[in-house]
C-alpha positions in Angstrom: 0.0 0.0 0.0 1.5 3.3 -1.1 2.2 5.9 1.6 0.5 9.1 0.5 2.5 11.3 2.8 0.6 14.4 3.8 -1.2 14.9 0.5 -4.9 14.8 0.8 -6.5 11.7 -0.6 -8.8 12.0 -3.6 -12.1 10.3 -2.8 -14.7 8.8 -5.1 -18.2 7.9 -4.0 -20.2 5.1 -5.5 -23.9 5.8 -5.2 -25.9 9.0 -4.7 -28.3 8.0 -1.9 -28.9 10.1 1.2 -26.0 8.7 3.1 -23.6 9.7 0.3 -24.6 13.4 0.9 -23.5 13.0 4.5 -20.1 11.8 3.5 -19.7 14.4 0.8 -20.3 17.1 3.4 -17.9 15.4 5.8 -15.1 15.5 3.2 -15.5 19.3 3.2 -14.4 19.2 6.9 -11.6 16.6 6.5 -7.9 17.1 7.2 -6.9 14.1 5.1 -9.3 13.9 2.0 -11.2 15.8 -0.7 -14.1 14.7 -2.8 -12.8 14.1 -6.3 -15.4 12.0 -8.2 -18.9 10.7 -8.0 -20.5 7.8 -9.8 -24.2 7.2 -10.4 -26.2 4.9 -12.7 -27.7 8.2 -14.0 -25.4 10.7 -15.7 -27.8 13.5 -15.0 -27.7 12.7 -11.3 -23.9 12.5 -11.3 -23.6 15.9 -13.0 -26.1 17.4 -10.5 -23.9 16.1 -7.7 -20.7 17.4 -9.4 -22.3 20.9 -9.6 -23.6 20.9 -6.0 -20.3 19.7 -4.4 -17.7 21.1 -6.8 -16.6 17.6 -7.8 -13.9 17.3 -10.5 -15.3 14.2 -12.2 -18.7 12.7 -12.7 -19.3 9.1 -14.0 -22.3 7.1 -14.9 -20.2 3.9 -14.5 -18.9 2.5 -11.2 -16.1 0.8 -13.0 -15.0 4.0 -14.6 -14.7 5.7 -11.3 -12.9 2.7 -9.7 -10.4 2.7 -12.6 -9.7 6.4 -12.5 -6.0 6.7 -11.6 -6.5 9.9 -9.8 -8.9 8.3 -7.2 -7.2 7.1 -4.0 -10.1 6.1 -1.8 -13.7 4.9 -2.5 -16.8 5.2 -0.4 -19.3 2.4 -1.2 -22.8 3.6 -0.4 -24.7 1.0 -2.5 -27.4 -1.5 -1.4 -26.1 -4.3 0.9 -26.3 -6.8 -2.0 -23.7 -4.8 -4.0 -21.1 -4.4 -1.3 -19.1 -7.5 -2.0 -18.8 -7.0 -5.8 -17.7 -3.4 -5.7 -15.4 -3.8 -2.7 -13.5 -6.6 -4.5 -13.3 -4.6 -7.7 -12.2 -1.5 -5.9 -9.5 -3.5 -4.0 -8.3 -5.1 -7.3 -7.9 -1.6 -8.6 -5.7 -0.7 -5.7 -8.2 1.7 -4.0 -8.6 2.2 -0.3 -12.2 1.5 0.8 -14.7 2.8 3.3 -17.8 0.6 2.9 -21.2 1.2 4.4 -22.5 -1.2 7.1 -23.2 -4.0 7.1 -20.2 -4.8 5.1 -21.7 -7.8 3.4 -24.8 -10.0 2.9 -23.1 -12.6 5.1 -19.9 -13.8 6.7 -18.9 -15.8 3.6 -18.9 -12.7 1.3 -16.9 -10.8 3.9 -14.2 -13.4 4.0 -13.7 -13.0 0.2 -13.8 -9.2 0.4 -11.1 -9.1 3.1 -8.9 -11.5 1.2 -9.1 -9.1 -1.8 -8.1 -6.2 0.4 -5.3 -8.1 2.0 -4.0 -9.4 -1.4 -4.0 -5.9 -2.9 -2.7 -4.2 0.3 -5.5 -1.6 0.5 -7.1 -0.2 3.6 -10.7 -1.3 4.3 -13.1 -0.3 7.0 -16.7 -0.8 7.9 -18.4 2.6 8.0 -19.7 2.8 11.6 -19.1 6.5 12.0 -20.1 6.4 15.7 -17.2 4.0 16.4 -14.7 6.7 15.2 -16.2 9.6 17.2 -14.3 11.0 20.3 -17.6 11.0 22.2 -17.8 7.2 21.8 -14.2 6.9 22.9 -15.1 9.0 26.0 -17.8 6.6 27.3 -15.7 3.6 26.4 -13.0 5.1 28.7 -15.5 5.6 31.5 -16.5 2.0 31.3 -12.9 0.8 31.2 -12.2 2.9 34.3 -14.9 1.0 36.2 -17.2 4.1 36.6 -20.2 1.9 37.0 -18.3 -1.2 38.4 -18.3 -4.5 36.6 -20.4 -4.6 33.5 -23.4 -6.9 33.8 -26.2 -6.0 31.4 -26.5 -4.0 28.1 -29.6 -2.7 26.3 -29.3 -1.3 22.8 -32.1 0.0 20.6 -32.3 1.4 17.1 -35.5 1.6 15.1 -37.4 3.9 12.7 -40.8 3.7 11.1 -41.3 3.4 7.4 -45.1 3.5 8.0 -45.7 0.4 5.8 -43.8 1.7 2.8 -43.3 -1.6 1.0 -41.4 0.1 -1.9 -38.5 1.2 0.2 -35.2 -0.5 -0.5 -34.9 -1.5 3.2 -38.0 -3.7 2.6 -36.4 -5.5 -0.3 -35.1 -9.0 0.4 -33.1 -9.1 -2.9 -31.1 -6.1 -1.8 -30.4 -7.5 1.7 -32.9 -5.3 3.5 -34.6 -5.5 6.9 -34.1 -3.9 10.3 -31.4 -6.2 11.6 -29.2 -5.4 8.7 -29.9 -1.7 8.5 -30.0 -0.6 12.2 -29.8 -3.8 14.3 -26.1 -4.0 13.3 -25.5 -0.8 15.4 -27.0 -2.4 18.4 -25.1 -5.7 17.9 -21.8 -3.8 17.4 -22.3 -1.9 20.6 -23.2 -5.0 22.6 -20.1 -6.8 21.4 -17.9 -3.8 22.0 -19.1 -3.3 25.6 -19.0 -7.1 26.3 -15.4 -6.9 25.1 -14.6 -4.1 27.6 -15.9 -6.5 30.3 -13.4 -9.1 29.2 -10.5 -6.7 28.7 -10.7 -7.1 24.9 -11.6 -4.9 21.9 -14.8 -6.9 21.4 -16.4 -10.2 22.4 -18.4 -12.9 20.7 -21.7 -14.0 22.2 -21.8 -17.5 23.6 -25.5 -17.8 22.9 -28.1 -15.8 21.0 -31.9 -16.2 21.1 -34.0 -14.0 18.9 -37.5 -13.3 17.8 -39.0 -11.0 15.2 -41.7 -10.2 12.7 -40.8 -11.2 9.1 -43.2 -9.6 6.6 -44.4 -10.8 3.2 -41.3 -9.0 1.7 -39.1 -11.7 3.4 -37.3 -9.2 5.6 -37.6 -8.5 9.4 -39.8 -5.5 10.2 -38.9 -5.6 13.9 -36.8 -8.0 15.9 -35.0 -8.4 19.2 -32.3 -10.8 20.6 -30.9 -11.7 23.9 -27.2 -12.5 24.0 -25.0 -14.1 26.6 -21.3 -13.2 26.6 -18.4 -14.4 28.7 -18.3 -13.3 32.3 -22.1 -13.6 32.4 -22.7 -10.3 30.6 -26.2 -10.3 29.2 -27.3 -8.0 26.3 -30.6 -7.2 24.7 -30.6 -5.7 21.2 -33.7 -4.6 19.3 -34.3 -3.0 15.9 -37.0 -2.2 13.5 -38.0 -0.4 10.3 -41.8 -0.3 11.1 -41.7 1.1 14.6 -40.0 3.8 16.7 -38.0 3.3 19.9 -36.0 5.6 22.1 -32.8 4.5 20.3 -30.7 4.7 23.4 -27.8 2.6 24.7 -27.9 1.6 28.4 -25.3 -0.2 30.4 -25.8 -1.6 34.0 -22.9 -2.4 36.2 -22.3 -3.6 39.7 -22.3 -0.1 41.2 -24.4 2.0 38.8 -25.6 2.4 35.2 -24.9 4.6 32.2 -27.2 6.0 29.5 -25.9 7.2 26.1 -29.0 9.1 24.8 -27.7 9.4 21.2 -25.2 6.7 20.7 -25.5 6.2 17.0 -25.2 9.9 16.1 -22.7 10.6 18.8 -23.6 13.9 20.3 -21.1 13.4 23.1 -23.6 13.1 26.0 -23.3 10.4 28.6 -25.5 10.2 31.8 -23.8 8.3 34.6 -25.8 7.2 37.6 -23.7 5.7 40.4 -25.7 3.9 43.1 -26.8 6.3 45.8 -25.8 9.4 43.8 -27.6 11.9 41.6 -27.2 11.3 37.8 -24.3 13.2 36.2 -24.3 14.3 32.6 -20.9 14.3 31.0 -20.4 15.9 27.6 -17.7 15.4 25.1 -18.8 17.1 21.8 -16.8 17.3 18.7 -16.5 20.4 16.4 -16.1 18.2 13.4 -18.9 16.7 11.2 -20.0 13.3 12.6 -18.8 11.5 9.5 -15.5 13.3 9.2 -14.0 11.2 11.9 -14.3 8.0 9.8 -12.9 9.8 6.8 -9.9 10.9 8.7 -9.5 7.5 10.3 -9.0 6.1 6.7 -6.7 9.0 5.8 -4.5 8.5 8.9 -4.2 4.8 8.5 -3.3 5.1 4.8 -0.5 7.6 5.7 0.7 5.0 8.2 0.5 2.2 5.7 -2.1 0.3 7.7 -4.6 -2.0 6.2 -7.2 -1.7 8.9 -8.4 0.8 11.5 -7.5 1.3 15.1 -10.0 0.1 17.6 -12.7 1.1 18.7 -13.2 1.8 15.0 -14.1 -1.5 13.2 -11.0 -3.6 12.7 -11.1 -6.6 10.3 -11.4 -9.1 13.1 -14.2 -7.1 14.7 -16.1 -6.9 11.4 -15.8 -10.6 10.8 -17.1 -11.4 14.2 -19.8 -8.8 13.8 -21.0 -10.3 10.5 -21.1 -13.8 11.9 -23.3 -12.7 14.8 -25.4 -10.7 12.4 -25.9 -13.8 10.3 -27.0 -15.7 13.4 -29.5 -13.1 14.5 -31.0 -12.8 11.1 -31.3 -16.5 10.5 -32.6 -17.2 14.0 -35.4 -14.8 13.3 -36.0 -16.6 10.0 -34.7 -14.2 7.3 -32.8 -15.8 4.4 -31.9 -13.7 1.4 -32.8 -14.7 -2.1 -29.1 -14.2 -3.1 -28.1 -17.0 -0.7 -30.2 -19.7 -2.3 -28.4 -22.4 -4.4 -30.2 -21.3 -7.6 -29.4 -17.6 -7.1 -27.9 -15.7 -10.0 -25.6 -14.0 -7.5 -23.7 -17.4 -7.1 -23.3 -18.1 -10.8 -19.9 -16.5 -10.6 -17.5 -15.7 -7.8 -18.4 -12.7 -5.7 -16.0 -10.6 -7.8 -18.3 -11.0 -10.8 -15.4 -12.4 -12.8 -14.8 -16.0 -14.1 -13.0 -18.3 -11.7 -9.3 -18.4 -12.5 -6.1 -19.6 -10.7 -4.2 -16.6 -9.3 -0.8 -15.9 -10.8 2.1 -16.5 -8.4 0.3 -19.0 -6.2 2.5 -21.4 -4.2 0.7 -24.7 -4.6 2.8 -27.8 -5.2 1.6 -30.8 -7.2 2.3 -34.5 -7.5 1.1 -37.3 -9.8 -0.8 -40.5 -9.1 -1.0 -43.6 -11.3 -4.1 -43.4 -13.5 -4.7 -39.7 -13.1 -3.7 -37.6 -16.2 -3.4 -34.3 -14.4 -1.3 -32.9 -11.5 -2.8 -33.2 -8.0 -2.3 -30.4 -5.5 -0.3 -31.5 -2.4 -2.7 -29.8 0.0 -6.2 -31.2 -0.4 -9.4 -29.4 0.7 -11.7 -31.3 3.0 -15.4 -30.8 2.4 -17.0 -31.6 5.7 -17.8 -28.0 6.4 -19.5 -27.2 3.1 -23.2 -27.8 2.3 -25.8 -27.3 -0.4 -27.7 -25.5 2.4 -25.1 -22.7 2.5 -23.9 -22.2 -1.0 -22.5 -18.8 -0.1 -20.0 -20.4 2.2 -19.4 -23.3 -0.2 -18.6 -21.0 -3.1 -16.5 -18.7 -1.0 -14.3 -21.6 0.3 -14.1 -23.5 -2.9 -13.5 -20.5 -5.1 -10.6 -19.3 -2.8 -9.0 -22.8 -2.8 -9.2 -23.0 -6.6 -7.8 -19.5 -7.0 -4.8 -20.5 -4.8 -4.0 -23.4 -7.2 -5.9 -26.1 -5.3 -7.5 -28.8 -7.4 -8.1 -31.8 -5.2 -11.0 -32.3 -2.7 -11.7 -35.0 -0.2 -15.3 -36.1 0.2 -17.1 -39.3 1.3 -20.5 -40.9 1.3 -20.6 -40.7 5.1 -20.2 -36.9 5.0 -23.8 -36.8 3.8 -25.9 -35.7 0.9 -25.7 -32.0 1.9 -21.9 -32.0 1.6 -21.8 -34.0 -1.7 -24.6 -32.0 -3.3 -23.0 -28.8 -2.2 -19.7 -29.7 -3.8 -21.4 -31.0 -6.9 -23.4 -27.8 -7.2 -20.2 -25.7 -7.0 -18.6 -27.9 -9.7 -21.6 -27.3 -12.0 -21.8 -23.5 -11.2 -18.1 -23.1 -12.0 -17.8 -25.6 -14.9 -14.4 -26.9 -13.6 -15.1 -30.7 -13.3 -12.2 -31.7 -15.6 -9.8 -29.4 -13.8 -10.6 -30.9 -10.4 -9.5 -34.2 -8.8 -12.1 -35.8 -6.6 -11.1 -38.1 -3.8 -14.2 -40.0 -2.8 -14.7 -42.6 -0.2 -17.3 -45.3 0.7 -17.8 -48.6 2.6 -17.6 -47.0 6.0 -18.3 -49.1 9.1 -21.0 -46.6 10.1 -19.6 -46.1 13.6 -21.3 -49.3 14.8 -20.1 -51.0 17.9 -19.6 -54.3 16.0 -18.4 -52.8 12.7 -17.1 -56.0 11.1 -20.3 -57.9 11.7 -22.8 -55.2 10.8 -23.4 -53.8 7.3 -21.3 -50.9 6.2 -18.1 -52.3 4.8 -18.6 -54.9 2.2 -18.6 -55.1 -1.6 -22.3 -54.6 -2.0 -22.4 -51.5 0.2 -19.4 -50.1 -1.6 -21.2 -50.3 -4.9 -24.3 -48.8 -3.5 -22.5 -45.9 -1.9 -20.3 -45.2 -4.9 -23.3 -44.9 -7.2 -25.1 -42.6 -4.7 -22.1 -40.4 -4.3 -21.7 -40.0 -8.1 -25.4 -39.1 -8.4 -25.3 -36.6 -5.5 -22.3 -34.8 -6.9 -23.6 -35.0 -10.5 -20.4 -36.5 -11.9 -19.7 -39.6 -13.9 -16.6 -40.7 -12.2 -14.3 -40.3 -9.2 -10.6 -39.6 -10.0 -9.5 -41.3 -6.8 -11.6 -43.7 -4.7 -10.8 -45.1 -1.3 -12.6 -47.7 0.8 -13.3 -45.6 3.9 -12.6 -48.6 6.2 -11.5 -52.2 6.0 -13.4 -55.3 7.1 -10.9 -58.1 7.9 -13.8 -60.6 8.0 -14.1 -60.3 4.2 -11.4 -61.8 2.0 -9.4 -58.9 0.5 -9.8 -60.3 -3.0 -13.6 -59.5 -2.9 -12.8 -55.8 -2.4 -10.2 -55.9 -5.2 -12.6 -57.5 -7.5 -15.5 -55.0 -6.9 -13.1 -52.0 -7.2 -11.8 -53.4 -10.5 -15.4 -53.7 -11.8 -16.0 -50.0 -11.2 -12.5 -49.1 -12.6 -13.3 -51.1 -15.8 -16.7 -49.4 -16.0 -15.0 -45.9 -15.9 -16.6 -44.9 -12.5 -13.2 -44.6 -10.8 -9.7 -43.9 -12.3 -7.5 -45.0 -9.4 -8.3 -46.5 -6.0 -6.9 -47.3 -2.6 -7.7 -47.7 1.1 -8.4 -45.3 3.9 -7.7 -46.7 7.4 -6.2 -49.8 6.0 -3.2 -51.6 7.6 -0.1 -52.1 5.6 -0.5 -55.8 5.9 -4.0 -55.7 4.2 -2.7 -53.3 1.5 0.1 -55.8 0.7 -2.4 -58.7 0.6 -4.7 -56.7 -1.7 -1.9 -55.9 -4.1 -0.5 -59.4 -4.0 -4.0 -60.7 -5.0 -4.2 -58.1 -7.8 -0.8 -59.2 -9.2 -1.7 -62.9 -9.1 -5.0 -62.3 -10.8 -4.0 -59.8 -13.4 -6.0 -57.0 -11.8 -5.4 -53.4 -10.9 -4.2 -52.9 -7.3 -4.3 -50.2 -4.7 -2.4 -47.1 -5.7 -2.8 -45.0 -2.6 -3.2 -45.1 1.1 -5.2 -42.5 3.2 -4.4 -42.9 6.9 -3.9 -40.5 9.7 -0.4 -38.9 9.6 0.7 -35.9 11.6 3.4 -34.6 13.9 1.2 -35.4 16.9 0.8 -39.0 18.0 -2.7 -39.9 19.1 -3.8 -41.5 22.4 -6.6 -43.4 20.7 -8.2 -43.1 17.3 -10.4 -40.1 16.7 -13.2 -42.3 15.3 -13.7 -46.1 15.4 -11.6 -48.3 13.2 -9.1 -45.6 12.2 -5.5 -46.4 11.4 -2.5 -44.1 11.8 0.7 -44.3 9.8 2.7 -41.8 11.9 4.8 -44.5 13.5 8.4 -45.2 12.4 7.6 -48.6 10.8 4.9 -47.1 8.6 7.0 -44.2 7.6 9.8 -46.6 6.5 7.3 -48.7 4.6 5.9 -45.7 2.7 9.4 -44.7 1.8 10.4 -48.1 0.5 7.0 -49.0 -1.2 6.7 -45.7 -2.9 2.9 -45.7 -2.3 1.5 -42.1 -1.9 -0.1 -41.3 1.4 -3.1 -39.0 1.6 -2.8 -37.9 5.2 -5.9 -37.0 7.1 -5.9 -34.9 10.3 -2.6 -33.6 9.1 -2.8 -30.7 11.5 -4.0 -32.9 14.4 -7.4 -31.2 14.8 -5.8 -27.9 15.3 -3.7 -29.1 18.3 -0.7 -27.0 17.1 -2.7 -23.7 16.7 -2.0 -22.9 20.3 -5.6 -22.4 21.3 -5.7 -25.8 23.1 -3.5 -25.8 26.2 -2.8 -28.4 28.9 -5.6 -28.6 31.4 -8.1 -27.1 28.9 -10.4 -30.0 28.1 -13.8 -28.5 28.2 -16.2 -27.8 25.3 -14.6 -27.8 21.9 -11.3 -28.9 23.5 -12.7 -32.1 24.9 -12.3 -34.2 21.8 -8.9 -32.7 21.1 -7.8 -33.5 24.6 -9.1 -37.1 24.4 -7.1 -37.8 21.2 -4.1 -35.5 21.3 -3.3 -34.4 24.9 -0.2 -36.2 26.2 3.2 -35.2 27.4 5.0 -36.2 24.2 2.7 -34.1 22.1 3.0 -31.0 24.3 6.8 -31.4 23.9 6.3 -31.6 20.1 4.2 -28.4 20.4 7.0 -26.7 22.3 9.5 -27.6 19.7 7.2 -26.6 16.9 6.8 -23.2 18.5 10.6 -22.9 18.9 11.2 -23.7 15.3 8.4 -21.5 14.1 9.9 -18.5 16.0 13.2 -19.2 14.2 11.6 -19.5 10.8 9.1 -16.6 11.1 5.9 -18.7 10.8 3.4 -20.3 13.1 3.7 -23.6 15.0 0.6 -24.9 13.1 2.4 -24.2 9.8 5.5 -26.1 11.1 3.2 -29.1 11.9 1.8 -29.1 8.4 5.3 -28.6 6.9 6.4 -31.7 8.9 3.9 -33.8 6.9 4.7 -32.2 3.6 8.5 -32.6 4.0 8.5 -36.3 4.6 10.9 -38.4 2.4 8.0 -40.1 0.7 5.1 -39.0 -1.5 2.6 -37.4 0.7 -0.5 -35.2 0.3 -2.0 -33.4 3.2 -5.8 -33.2 3.8 -6.9 -30.1 5.6 -10.3 -29.0 6.9 -10.4 -25.2 7.0 -13.6 -23.5 8.2 -12.5 -20.0 7.1 -10.5 -18.5 4.2 -8.0 -17.3 6.7 -7.3 -20.9 7.8 -6.8 -21.9 4.2 -4.4 -19.0 3.5 -2.3 -19.6 6.6 -2.2 -23.3 6.1 -0.9 -23.1 2.5 2.0 -21.0 3.7 3.4 -24.4 5.0 4.2 -25.2 1.4 7.0 -22.6 1.5 8.7 -24.1 4.6 11.5 -26.5 4.0 12.5 -28.8 6.9 15.8 -30.7 7.0 16.1 -34.3 8.0 17.5 -33.3 11.4 14.6 -30.8 11.9 12.0 -33.5 11.1 13.6 -35.9 13.5 14.0 -33.3 16.3 10.3 -32.3 16.0 9.3 -35.9 16.4 11.4 -36.1 19.6 14.2 -38.1 18.0 17.8 -37.3 19.2 18.9 -34.4 21.4 16.4 -32.1 23.2 18.1 -29.1 21.6 18.1 -28.8 17.8 21.5 -28.6 16.3 21.5 -27.4 12.6 23.8 -29.3 10.2 
């Protein structure tokens, strides 16, 4: 991001709605920026604006404004449904961005928007003007000082009455309307901010959220409320509406008093503090600047300092991501789903950028080859357990990003369910990239039964049934790679080889292997294949990671992390597709010894042991030396083995994908690999 020095930034505004007038006036009071260009879909309206505000340039094309080399920063004041498209295009044009709230239709869109801003090194901020105001910073300071004691309850209101006007844009589902999105976002932002103060953080995420609301025939919420519980037993109520009026106040109750901010959203600087047993005191902290000028100058200041995001309490990227996720939850709990989120939506026909899906230049993906597959296979494979036909916005966001980073191989399975397989298949159809992708499918699972080898689930008949169902659900004619998801030692191995060859000969699979198979059974299978002139197993997909498990994560799983398996893989030359390559996030650092509650319970059961905590310590030490994370070291450990290995990962956010793929750039020596796995001396000595 270029440092603009002390020169004022040239601003362009996309959209000529009422909020754009507010920003145009604010720029007249700014120390860091001037209004340079306006874009409207109507040239007459753009020219009227240019005349009114003395603007240098007027456009009837948003693209023309974005591509104007004289424009440094862009204010996006378009309907919510347009935020993602024009943010990404502005970022790709190298423009700094102030985008109206809420930033996106949903969290999935926002992940993609932020990646575009990060990739292009441009500043990006959510336009909550009240978060930038010194009056807001004043009452935040009072809360931090303990003026009303420990924070216990919060009540935030913001509503207005359209008096039944069904033609208003905020009543439009297709545009992402409704009270929650338009004004409820203020209340939610305040509750999260104040709950964060109670925890000593910039913001806090709710532990639970219960909500109710009135959804009209338009498909948007007309009024709604939610009760949120945060850490430290902080409780918040938030309410919003576009068909009723409220007092629109913000109230905070503490252990020794309460605080009222009469005009929190338009920040007039007034705070009324009532300490227990004392008369209320009004504290004022007004500003001589225009309300919206503060957010304009926040952008200008950050650009001068080469920052990509704002200072808190203005909306940082992490804050906005958390805000959007909570906003999604509130909206969906009330029962509002936008038309653009449906699988058949025209909005999902292309990536959120509006451009065709392409692989980014300069990506760092590494590839290998497998017998029977006539295209390279990415060494880091995308797991699909988190995607779904029911949330195609998320599915498209995650899969588009992975593809753009050079990824072309996905791991799926019959047991993952119809929603997963249909979701992935829908993405394939939307993007038209079937022949560019490598599908690793699995079937013949033991169905988690207590007597897996005696109950149905892993036998030749079930394998055939599940393969055919998987192909149908994904809408494809063949699997590139197909693995039996489990083994059943009660069935002669030749029966499995025979049925896999039937599907191979029929063109339904191109290459096959075993997942959670022992080396002994793999050798038996391939010996049978050689003797009978049939195709044998070409890959193995077992657990492999730096961490050694206490017990299998799921029933009848097999790990190849031991020394004997590693040596066999090296000698046999059989590629390993390693699942749980990052040990369920053990090396991220968020799971610590003694923390075995909630999400950590399963991680603790499988991965918590003294040896693994020593491996974590060594991974952290090596990460500090190499300038990366311990989780990246753990993945690099897998990728740097002296045999052919592919790592399956299961990211739930684009950030997790991006940070994981950085492991591809890390080279580990033989001595570093051994040291990480507790071989040799306790101190690493470089060769």
